[in-house]
C-alpha positions in Angstrom: -37.9 -28.2 -1.4 -40.3 -29.5 -4.0 -41.7 -32.9 -3.4 -43.2 -35.4 -5.8 -45.1 -37.6 -3.3 -48.2 -36.0 -1.6 -48.2 -35.9 2.1 -51.7 -34.9 3.4 -50.0 -34.1 6.8 -48.0 -31.4 5.0 -51.1 -30.1 3.3 -52.8 -30.0 6.7 -49.9 -27.9 8.0 -50.3 -25.4 5.1 -54.0 -25.2 5.8 -53.4 -24.8 9.5 -50.8 -22.0 8.8 -53.8 -20.0 7.5 -56.1 -21.1 10.4 -58.2 -23.0 7.8 -59.7 -19.6 6.9 -61.8 -19.9 3.7 -60.8 -16.3 2.8 -57.2 -17.6 2.5 -58.0 -20.2 -0.2 -55.7 -18.7 -2.8 -52.8 -18.4 -0.4 -53.4 -22.0 0.7 -53.4 -23.2 -2.9 -50.2 -21.1 -3.5 -48.6 -22.9 -0.5 -49.5 -26.3 -1.9 -48.3 -25.3 -5.3 -44.9 -24.2 -3.9 -44.6 -27.5 -2.0 -45.4 -29.8 -4.9 -45.2 -27.6 -8.0 -48.8 -28.6 -8.8 -52.2 -29.1 -7.1 -52.8 -32.8 -6.5 -56.5 -33.7 -6.5 -56.3 -35.3 -3.0 -54.9 -32.0 -1.7 -57.7 -30.1 -3.3 -60.3 -32.4 -1.7 -58.7 -31.9 1.7 -58.7 -28.1 1.2 -62.4 -28.2 0.3 -63.2 -30.3 3.3 -61.1 -28.4 5.8 -62.3 -24.9 4.6 -65.9 -25.9 4.1 -65.7 -24.6 0.5 -67.3 -26.6 -2.3 -64.8 -28.6 -4.3 -66.2 -27.0 -7.4 -65.1 -23.6 -6.0 -61.6 -24.8 -5.2 -61.3 -26.1 -8.8 -62.7 -22.9 -10.1 -59.9 -21.0 -8.4 -57.2 -23.6 -9.3 -58.1 -23.4 -13.0 -58.6 -19.7 -13.3 -55.1 -18.5 -12.2 -52.1 -19.3 -14.4 -50.0 -19.7 -11.3 -51.7 -23.0 -10.6 -51.3 -26.3 -12.3 -53.4 -29.5 -12.0 -50.7 -31.6 -13.6 -47.2 -32.2 -12.3 -44.7 -29.6 -13.4 -41.0 -30.0 -14.0 -38.4 -28.8 -11.5 -37.4 -26.2 -14.1 -39.8 -23.9 -15.9 -38.8 -23.0 -19.4 -40.8 -20.2 -20.9 -40.4 -18.9 -24.5 -41.6 -15.5 -25.4 -43.6 -15.5 -28.6 -44.4 -11.8 -28.6 -44.0 -9.8 -31.8 -40.5 -8.5 -31.2 -39.2 -12.0 -30.1 -41.1 -13.6 -33.0 -39.5 -11.5 -35.7 -36.1 -12.1 -34.1 -36.5 -15.9 -34.3 -38.4 -17.2 -31.3 -40.3 -19.8 -33.4 -37.0 -21.4 -34.4 -35.7 -21.2 -30.8 -39.0 -22.8 -29.5 -38.7 -25.6 -32.2 -35.1 -26.4 -31.0 -36.2 -26.4 -27.3 -39.1 -28.8 -28.2 -36.6 -31.1 -30.0 -34.1 -30.9 -27.2 -36.6 -31.6 -24.4 -38.9 -33.9 -26.5 -42.0 -32.0 -25.4 -44.5 -29.4 -26.7 -45.6 -26.2 -24.9 -47.8 -27.1 -21.9 -46.0 -30.4 -21.3 -43.5 -31.7 -18.8 -40.7 -34.1 -19.5 -41.3 -37.7 -18.3 -38.4 -37.3 -15.8 -40.2 -34.2 -14.3 -37.1 -32.0 -15.0 -38.6 -29.4 -17.4 -41.9 -27.9 -18.2 -42.3 -25.9 -21.3 -44.6 -22.9 -21.8 -45.0 -20.1 -24.3 -46.2 -16.6 -23.4 -47.3 -13.6 -25.5 -44.7 -11.2 -23.9 -42.2 -11.2 -21.1 -41.8 -7.4 -21.3 -38.2 -7.1 -22.5 -38.7 -6.7 -26.2 -35.3 -5.2 -27.0 -33.7 -8.4 -25.7 -35.5 -10.9 -27.9 -35.8 -13.6 -28.5 -36.1 -14.3 -24.8 -36.2 -17.6 -23.0 -36.8 -17.6 -19.2 -35.7 -20.6 -17.2 -36.4 -20.7 -13.5 -36.8 -16.9 -13.5 -33.5 -16.4 -15.2 -33.8 -14.4 -18.4 -31.7 -15.5 -21.4 -31.6 -12.7 -24.0 -31.0 -12.8 -27.8 -31.0 -16.6 -27.7 -29.7 -18.2 -30.9 -30.9 -21.6 -32.0 -27.3 -22.8 -31.6 -27.4 -21.8 -27.9 -30.5 -23.7 -26.9 -28.8 -26.8 -25.6 -26.3 -24.7 -23.6 -29.2 -22.8 -22.0 -31.0 -26.0 -21.1 -27.9 -27.7 -19.8 -27.0 -24.7 -17.6 -30.2 -25.3 -15.7 -29.9 -29.1 -15.6 -26.7 -29.0 -13.6 -27.1 -30.3 -10.0 -30.6 -31.5 -10.5 -32.2 -28.6 -8.5 
């Protein structure tokens, strides 16, 4: 269950689950990321203090790996492949329609925290392009006219 309000007690439990071992910094940050879908600054400060690791080092790790986010992410991750095969098959137009539908640009999250939008250079399934990945579900050969249906299919039930 992803939460929006930060509970330092829950962050403490994540840290304790790894015995506050500084060598487990990445795993601890992954646990916090799973809990909140981002790394709140107050959680990073607590990690720094509990592990005895400089805050600058914690931020270095948090900003180096793409798996981490320092800003709140939506409940649904929408990723559009912009690789060559997807590009020539229409991914720029698909991306444009997704941007219009969600009202955000790549790297942003909708104000209601439902969707985050990203682009990637390749998702590794070039024959299926253009590809849109939402919550780890691959949508292949997506047409501009299908974008709203794809988005709506992941917006059901509010996950």
